[in-house]
C-alpha positions, 0 to 999 in steps of 0.5 A: 475335356476335364473329365478325361483328366479326372478319370486318368488321375482317379485311376492313377495313370500318367499322361505318358502311359495313357497317351502311349496306350491310346496312340496319341501324343502327350501334347495332344492329351495335355491340350485335350485335358486343359480344354484347349482342344476338343478331341475328334471322334477318332481321338475319343475312341483312341482314348477309350481304347487306351483306358481299356488297355491300361485297366486290362493290363492291371487286371492281368497282374497277379494278386498279392495277398498277405497271409498270417499264420497264427500257429507260429509261422512268419506273419509277413509271408507273402504269396501270389495266389498260392504260388511261390513268387 
């Protein structure tokens, strides 16, 4: 299941984080990614839920935007959606 590893790397998720979010061991995840073990149907569901949980966690983070004020303000001012950090 090298597709799992490709997706994990594409999303920049560590094995530890995905394993924890999925409720499986890092060793089991490593064996699946290396093609040494085929995931059971339940394990595949757990991995799917783990990816969803990590993505949802990231989506909940505040968006940080850099504002440039050309009227003489600080061009490096950082705000979080108009709220003070």
